[in-house]
C-alpha positions, 0 to 999 in steps of 0.5 A: 494685410488680411493674409498676415492677420490670418497668419497671426490668428492661426499662430495665436490659436496654435500657441493657445493649444500648445500652452494648454497641452503643456499645462495638461501634460505638466499637470499630469506629471505633477499629479503622478509625482504627487500621488504616485498613481496611474489609473489607480495603479501605484507606480511604486508597487508596480516597480517593486513587482517588476523588480521582484522575482520569487521562486517556490521552496518545495515542502517535503511530503511526510513519510509513512513508517511502520510501528518500528520506524521502517520507512514505507513511503517517502519523497525520492528526489529525481530530476527532469531534463530539458534542453535550451535550443534558442540562441537568444539565451546566449549573451557571450558566445564563449559561454553558450547557454543553448545547445550548439552541437546537437549531434555530440550532445545526443551521443553523450546523453544517450549513453548516460540515459540508456536510450538511442542517440537518434531519439535524443537527436530527433527531439533536439532537431524538432526544437530547432526546426520549429523555432522553439525555446526549449525541448523536453525528452519524454519519459527518458528525461524524467525520473533521473537520479542525482548521480546521473544528473551529476554525471551529465553536468560533469560533461558541461553540455551547453543548454542542458538544464534540470528541474528537481521533481520529487516522486513518491516512492514505496521501497517495499513495492507490492506491500500493504498496498491497500493500506498505504495506498499511493500518491501522485503528482496532480495539477490544479489551477490557482489564480490562473497558474498551474500548480503541481503537487503530490496528492494522496489518491488512495489508502493512508496517503489519501486519508492523511493527505492534509497532514502529509502534504505540508506547505511550500515556502518561497524566496523573493528578492529585487533584481535589475534588468539583467536578473542580478540581485540588487545590493539591497534586494529586500530579500524575504525567505519563507521556509517550507513547512514540511508534512508530518510523518505518520507511523502505522501499527503495521509491523513490517516483518509480519506484513512481509511474512503475510505478503509472501505466504499469500503470494505462494497461495496465489500461485498454487491455488489461483483464487478469485480473491484473498483477504487477511488481517492480523490484529493485536486483540488486546489493543485493536492495533492492525499488525498486518493486512493484505488482499489479493489481487493487489498492486505495486504503488510505484506503478499502479497500472492495470489494477484489478482491484482498487478496493481494500476488501478487508474493510470495503467488501461485505459478504455473507461470512458463513460459519465464523459468525457462529462464535457470536451466535453461541456467545449471545446464547451463553450471555443471555443465560439460555445455553446448556452446552451438554444439552442434546439436540437432533442434528441433520435437518431443522425446519420451523414451518412447512413454508420455510426451507429446512436448514441442513447441516453441511454433511447433506443434512445427515447430521450425527444423530443426537449430539450436545450443543458443545459438540455441535459447535465443534462440528459447525452445525447449522441446525444447532445455530438455528435452534439456539436463535429460534428456540432458546434465546429468540430472534429478537434477543439475538438481534440485540446481540448483533447490534451489541457486537456492532454488526449494524455499523462500520468498525470505525477503522482509520482507513478510507472507503469502509463499507459496513455489512447489512443485517438481513432480518425481516423474515423468519428464514433470514433470522435463522440463516443469519445465525450461521452467516448466510443472508446477512453480510459483514466485512472482515474488519467488522468480524475482527472487531466483534471478536476482540470481545471474545479474545479480550474478556468481553471488552470490544476494541475499535480497530486502528492502523495509525499509531502516531503522527509526528512533526517531521521537523521537530520530532515531537509527537502531535497525536498518539492513538491509544486502545479504545474500548467501544463496548462490552457485549459479553462478560469475561466469563462468557468470553472464556467459555466461547474461547474454550469452544473455539479451542474445541473447534480446532483441537477436539476429535470432532473439530472442523478446524483441525488443519489450523493446529500449529506446533508451538501454540494452542489455537482457538478459532472457527472455520467458515464455508460461505456460499456465493450468491449466483449473479445470474440467477436466484440462489447460490453457486454450486460446485466444491470450489464456489465458496469463500473459505475462511478462518478466524483464529487466536493464539495462544488460545487461553490468553490471545496475543494475536488474532487473525482472519483469513478468507480465500474465495474460489480457490482451485482445489483439484489436488486437495483431498480429505476433510475440509479441502477448502481449508488447505489454502486458508490454513497455509496462510494462517499457520505460517503467519501465526507461528512465525509472528508469535515467535518473532514477537517473543511470545512464550510457546504454550504447547509442545517442545518449547524450544522452537523450530522457528528461527528468529535471528538477530543479525550481527555486525558483519561489515569488513569481515571476510565473505567466507566467515560471514557465510559460515555465521549466517549458515549456522543461524539458518538465515537465507542470504544472497552474496552480491559479487565475487569479492572477499570482503563484506562492504554492506548488508541489506539490514541493520545490525541487530535486526530480527530476521525470519527464515523466509527473509532474504538478506543481501551481502554486498562484497568489494567486487559486486556483480549481477546475481541471478534474480529470476524468481526474486520478489520486487522487494528484494530487487529494490533492496539490491537497488538501494544498496548499489543506487541502481536505476531500476525500471519495472514492468508488471508485478509479482516475481522477476522473470527477466533481467536486463543485466546478465548474471555475473556482469560487473555492477557499479553505482547508478547502473540501469537495471530493467526487470519484468515481473509476473504474478504467480497466476500469470507465471502459471498461465505462461508455463501452461502455454509453453507446455502446450506449445511443446506438446504441439511441437512434439506432435508435429515431430511425431507426425513427420 
């Protein structure tokens, strides 16, 4: 009885516990059913999240164009290849979704990717051996063109997949690199996820990054457990907002002339640095700008100089500053051009070193101040500041010309110069460009007042910003007058002095005369501070040689500044040998640019000897007739292939071309030309015409090519090229000559 009583008691307890547990669970279910929440988490929202999948719709980064709509930078679609090696992704053995034949897959891929079969096979086997889900193929599997992707897909290789990736591409290669800059893919952490996007690193790409980059969109929909879209998927599509397009004031043709000429000077004179700016002085638009050393934005590796020296590197400018010294003296009412002064040497006190004219202080006797300008007399400049207008007045004009502030150009990284004006010696030396510093863009900005009848214009390089989807102009830049430091009469008088500094019998700038246009300008020979000791470097080559000129001189349409630091001058003779490399750049660019812009010549025979040709429609015509046409026009061209019909040409119909511009003519039987000595820009033209996969090593001009001359070309072919800069080519030739000399010496000894 006691045992039964105990058993019944235990059964009762268990029954109570069971009932309580049931009530708790049932209550919990009723609560969940009523509230739809578990521990504060909405089950409906959770289920929707699990069922919903989404993926990003990438926005396209805005393009960068020149003033005439030539593309300078754009997103080029490429593909990254990967291989699925895990069999868990295969549900149907008849339709495998992973690599099932590594050896065969590697053999077929190697041919299309121009790599070794063993490399592909080793990557696949590494995935199998380490039980990985998928593997990638390093640089070989990146940057794959659409055509190559389609050829691989046509092979229907199981497990080979692709991801689209845009890369930023610069079709002109080494071209206005410090202006355009470059953009690269960067990674950032956003809410615990790694986000990849193309970001501007330098130049306009950096300055306008927020406008260029756009905003990605997305697609989301509900799916089942097998990743199939539901019948009612609740699909949401948010289209991407593509980046805005940026149009620059740069003219691609003039920029190309400048780049080519600077490369020639780089090869011949091997300077430490070079800078050049071409500007429209009536508007402040930068038409062209370049520096050396430069870099290829498609492959910014081993860059010697990241800085845009035209705006970021202040230096003691030398005698180009004298035009502002004379302008200040004229405007302040103290200048008498025919007044005489004793040239040679000038000392304001025994405690201050004398100022000497550049001919070792010998001078030219008593000469007028006008002649002193033409001869670039330091003594004349010093006397104008110290005796005529006074240092305080001169300082006011330096401020009026904005030498105490940045130019305000719409490029990143501008650094202003410094007016060194504390002691009497500094006040005097500033008058001829020593001690105080300025950047080339500051000097150009100040000179617009002289070229533009007293009105000083703010330099700018962004012409307009355009919505890439609608074509609507969002923002347009206009010329902006930022000061009037001198009157129109003073500006005209200074322009006449600049003409005398180039064209008179006493001119130091006589090398800068060009055939068809009158030029006014001022040379500069700036000393370079010695980094290891007080004072300046010595030697005929240790200067920054420069020139600021404008043409036509009486009504300037273009203004240009050129500086060349420490060129090799061993083969130059005559007056002002340092002006040789500077004048080669200025004369070639100014003459060709003015003709290209259809500016009427104002001197000499107005029938120009510079040919600016408009390309006619030649597609479909015979190669023989096209060659005759282009020869009669004086156009530089290269025929691609041995066919008898022209199928394409590298420029659009009606395009203006200059004598130094290479035009490519594609025939109906294309074959590989000899491209040794070609610029990267010309090789990229060939690549665009034939959709070649081009791989570059180095910068400059082609020295080797992977496809032999005469070999048949087809779309999608791989072309590898090695390039070297002119200075590298010179060193290479010098090394080869030394080797030949050593071999000859050994032969003679034997």
